[in-house]
KELUMFI-857198 format. One record per residue: x, y, z of N, C-alpha, C, O in turn; residue number from 0. Coordinates in Angstrom, 3 decimals, m for minus. Atoms other than C-alpha are relative to their C-alpha. Layout:
KELUMFI-857198
{{X Y Z} {X Y Z} {X Y Z} {X Y Z} NUM}
...
//
This chain:
KELUMFI-857198
{{0.123 m0.432 1.218} {12.215 m10.546 m0.418} {0.055 1.502 0.035} {m0.558 2.069 0.940} 0}
{{m0.003 m1.388 0.173} {12.890 m7.001 m1.376} {m0.932 0.386 m1.399} {m0.706 m0.039 m2.532} 1}
{{1.004 m0.540 1.160} {10.107 m5.370 m3.624} {0.736 1.077 m0.578} {1.260 1.962 0.099} 2}
{{m0.343 m1.286 0.723} {11.235 m3.082 m6.349} {m1.061 0.989 m0.122} {m1.910 0.941 m1.012} 3}
{{0.959 m1.106 m0.200} {9.263 m0.192 m5.473} {0.227 1.429 m0.476} {1.287 2.029 m0.299} 4}
{{m0.252 m1.437 0.380} {8.572 3.228 m7.004} {m1.011 0.715 0.458} {m2.190 0.498 0.182} 5}
{{0.996 m0.584 m1.058} {7.059 5.580 m4.631} {m0.643 1.134 m0.965} {m0.058 1.777 m1.838} 6}
{{0.590 m1.221 0.621} {4.451 8.010 m5.823} {m0.814 1.000 0.759} {m0.080 1.855 1.254} 7}
{{0.643 m0.797 m1.119} {1.846 9.972 m3.712} {m0.211 m0.787 1.225} {m0.141 m1.999 1.434} 8}
{{0.158 0.089 m1.453} {1.146 10.301 m0.126} {m1.422 m0.724 0.152} {m2.067 m0.813 m0.893} 9}
{{1.395 0.224 m0.213} {m2.194 8.870 1.299} {0.070 0.649 1.316} {0.879 0.500 2.231} 10}
{{0.657 m0.933 m0.910} {m3.901 11.270 3.399} {m1.278 m0.263 0.655} {m2.201 m0.790 0.034} 11}
{{1.686 0.239 m0.507} {m6.971 11.137 5.880} {m0.744 1.011 m0.619} {m0.224 2.111 m0.805} 12}
{{1.068 m0.756 0.674} {m9.836 12.691 4.272} {m0.616 0.789 0.708} {m1.231 1.714 0.178} 13}
{{0.511 m0.940 m0.921} {m10.950 14.236 7.400} {0.890 0.977 0.617} {0.491 2.132 0.771} 14}
{{m0.814 m1.017 m0.594} {m7.854 15.809 9.049} {1.287 0.239 m0.859} {2.154 1.041 m0.512} 15}
{{m1.109 m0.190 1.180} {m5.395 15.541 5.944} {1.647 m0.376 0.714} {2.672 0.233 0.409} 16}
{{m1.295 0.374 m0.788} {m2.520 13.884 8.239} {0.449 m1.129 m0.954} {m0.399 m1.771 m1.574} 17}
{{m0.503 0.971 0.994} {m0.365 11.553 6.173} {m0.254 m1.546 0.727} {0.108 m1.665 1.897} 18}
{{0.137 1.326 m0.445} {m1.273 7.700 6.768} {0.977 m0.812 m0.819} {1.356 m1.794 m0.180} 19}
{{m0.871 0.789 0.666} {1.064 6.181 4.172} {0.583 0.443 m1.488} {0.724 1.651 m1.681} 20}
{{m0.492 m0.370 1.028} {2.414 6.253 0.811} {m0.517 m1.135 m1.413} {m0.489 m2.356 m1.257} 21}
{{0.134 0.865 1.264} {1.445 4.711 m2.805} {0.949 m0.600 m0.485} {1.847 0.242 m0.525} 22}
{{m1.196 0.088 0.428} {4.042 2.898 m4.198} {m0.780 m1.177 m1.382} {m1.859 m1.760 m1.488} 23}
{{0.182 0.828 1.444} {4.186 0.991 m7.781} {0.783 m0.992 0.180} {1.935 m0.743 0.537} 24}
{{m0.998 1.142 m0.111} {5.577 m2.440 m7.676} {m0.509 m1.085 m1.205} {m1.509 m1.800 m1.125} 25}
{{0.678 0.814 1.079} {5.342 m4.273 m11.098} {m1.052 0.629 m0.494} {m1.859 m0.159 m0.987} 26}
{{1.216 m0.672 0.556} {2.773 m1.882 m12.208} {m1.371 0.042 0.732} {m2.406 0.598 0.364} 27}
{{1.184 m0.090 m0.722} {0.483 m2.542 m9.517} {m0.037 1.209 1.235} {1.100 1.630 1.449} 28}
{{0.357 m1.034 m0.993} {m0.569 0.105 m6.754} {m0.231 m0.858 1.386} {m1.173 m1.586 1.698} 29}
{{0.213 0.468 m1.442} {0.361 m0.824 m3.102} {m0.118 1.095 0.870} {m0.146 2.219 0.368} 30}
{{m0.165 m0.859 m0.952} {0.323 0.975 0.129} {1.148 m0.260 0.978} {1.222 m1.336 1.571} 31}
{{m1.086 0.046 m1.009} {3.219 1.393 2.243} {m0.394 0.860 1.333} {m0.619 2.070 1.306} 32}
{{0.299 m0.765 m1.084} {2.479 2.178 5.860} {0.960 m0.437 1.110} {0.804 m1.566 1.573} 33}
{{m1.290 0.269 m0.616} {5.665 2.222 8.038} {1.032 m0.952 m0.486} {1.876 m0.602 m1.311} 34}
{{m0.997 1.030 0.451} {7.644 m0.892 7.572} {m0.826 m1.048 m0.910} {m0.225 m2.052 m1.294} 35}
{{1.054 1.238 0.583} {4.611 m3.019 5.769} {m0.353 0.927 m1.518} {m0.426 2.120 m1.811} 36}
{{0.657 m0.249 1.557} {3.462 m2.989 2.063} {m1.137 m0.889 0.109} {m1.141 m2.116 0.212} 37}
{{1.263 0.873 0.032} {0.065 m3.902 2.100} {m1.070 m0.065 m1.019} {m1.360 0.926 m1.690} 38}
{{0.937 0.165 1.162} {m2.525 m5.255 m0.212} {m1.536 0.192 0.487} {m2.511 0.246 m0.263} 39}
{{1.567 m0.181 m0.865} {m5.636 m4.804 2.350} {0.121 0.536 1.355} {1.028 0.208 2.120} 40}
{{m0.274 m0.814 m1.436} {m6.023 m2.754 5.381} {m1.492 0.562 0.223} {m2.169 1.013 m0.701} 41}
{{1.076 m0.367 m0.472} {m9.018 m1.906 7.399} {0.485 0.933 1.403} {1.000 0.302 2.326} 42}
{{m0.494 m0.668 m1.327} {m8.177 0.886 10.240} {m0.649 1.405 0.173} {m1.562 1.787 m0.559} 43}
{{0.526 m1.218 m0.183} {m8.838 4.248 11.593} {1.223 0.949 0.414} {2.169 0.650 1.144} 44}
{{m1.076 m0.953 m0.095} {m6.789 7.363 11.460} {0.452 0.027 1.335} {m0.476 0.018 2.145} 45}
{{m0.315 m0.293 m1.460} {m4.694 7.718 14.825} {m0.469 1.272 0.691} {m0.710 1.408 1.891} 46}
{{m0.044 m1.252 m0.524} {m5.225 11.352 14.855} {m1.562 0.445 0.294} {m1.982 0.985 1.317} 47}
{{1.622 m0.366 m0.138} {m9.073 11.832 14.239} {m0.987 m1.019 0.108} {m2.123 m0.873 0.559} 48}
{{1.030 1.088 m0.502} {m10.465 8.451 14.304} {m0.982 m0.452 m1.372} {m1.869 m1.298 m1.258} 49}
{{0.880 0.321 1.466} {m12.019 8.384 10.152} {0.774 m1.405 m0.148} {1.935 m1.797 m0.035} 50}
{{m0.426 1.462 0.611} {m12.128 4.943 9.069} {0.583 m0.058 m1.298} {0.058 0.588 m2.205} 51}
{{m0.659 0.007 1.172} {m9.822 4.159 6.381} {0.027 m1.714 m0.554} {0.176 m2.668 0.209} 52}
{{0.024 1.256 0.656} {m9.988 1.100 3.789} {0.866 m0.164 m1.202} {0.961 0.770 m1.998} 53}
{{m0.998 0.127 1.427} {m7.530 m0.235 0.985} {m0.127 m1.559 m0.085} {0.113 m2.264 0.895} 54}
{{m0.099 1.249 0.255} {m7.980 m3.595 m0.670} {0.501 m0.267 m1.388} {0.077 0.435 m2.307} 55}
{{m0.793 0.363 1.307} {m5.866 m5.128 m3.583} {m0.364 m1.303 m0.304} {0.256 m2.100 0.400} 56}
{{0.594 1.378 0.619} {m7.653 m8.373 m5.347} {1.397 m1.016 0.497} {2.576 m0.684 0.373} 57}
{{m0.947 0.940 m0.763} {m5.708 m11.348 m3.629} {0.908 m0.456 m1.293} {2.127 m0.617 m1.229} 58}
{{m0.705 0.530 1.147} {m4.912 m12.522 m7.285} {1.316 0.993 m0.573} {2.422 0.552 m0.887} 59}
{{m0.668 m1.054 0.400} {m3.299 m9.204 m8.299} {1.288 m0.079 0.877} {2.384 0.006 0.321} 60}
{{m1.304 0.083 m0.689} {m0.799 m9.526 m5.385} {0.913 m1.363 m0.093} {2.140 m1.375 0.009} 61}
{{m0.695 1.078 0.457} {0.079 m12.961 m6.120} {0.682 m0.080 m1.204} {1.643 m0.837 m1.345} 62}
{{m0.689 m0.291 1.268} {1.044 m12.054 m9.442} {1.253 0.913 m0.043} {2.202 0.747 m0.809} 63}
{{m0.946 m0.689 m0.150} {3.092 m9.232 m8.192} {1.244 m0.931 0.635} {2.363 m0.855 0.127} 64}
{{m0.873 0.835 m0.815} {4.975 m11.781 m5.728} {0.545 m0.760 m1.242} {1.739 m0.604 m1.496} 65}
{{m0.577 1.008 1.052} {5.508 m14.187 m8.657} {1.139 0.566 m0.872} {2.228 0.023 m1.063} 66}
{{m0.929 m0.728 0.866} {7.057 m11.454 m11.004} {1.151 0.458 0.959} {2.264 0.682 0.482} 67}
{{m1.320 m0.426 m0.661} {9.359 m10.469 m8.437} {0.913 m0.980 0.368} {2.115 m0.726 0.286} 68}
{{m0.898 0.986 m0.121} {10.674 m13.816 m7.446} {0.574 m0.307 m1.008} {1.732 m0.705 m0.883} 69}
{{m0.694 0.630 1.177} {11.281 m14.672 m11.120} {1.108 0.854 m0.374} {2.058 0.348 m0.972} 70}
{{m1.086 m0.881 0.223} {13.468 m11.574 m11.408} {1.244 m0.050 0.808} {2.321 0.433 0.460} 71}
{{m1.068 0.033 m0.869} {15.523 m12.320 m8.557} {0.715 m1.164 m0.012} {1.690 m1.297 0.728} 72}
//
């Protein structure tokens, strides 16, 4: 499945300012693209400075995005 995405802001580390990923809009919902992944939830650390990073999208919202995308194809 290919998600129809609209790219918006970059996500940067709050400590060192390096780019971690990008915010994308899919069916009106914000997700984060990191490399080749679109994630709804992630816990990690900046590879450059070690600052913790967390992002979470409610599971129900993610399921709605996927259902809408499937219906359109």
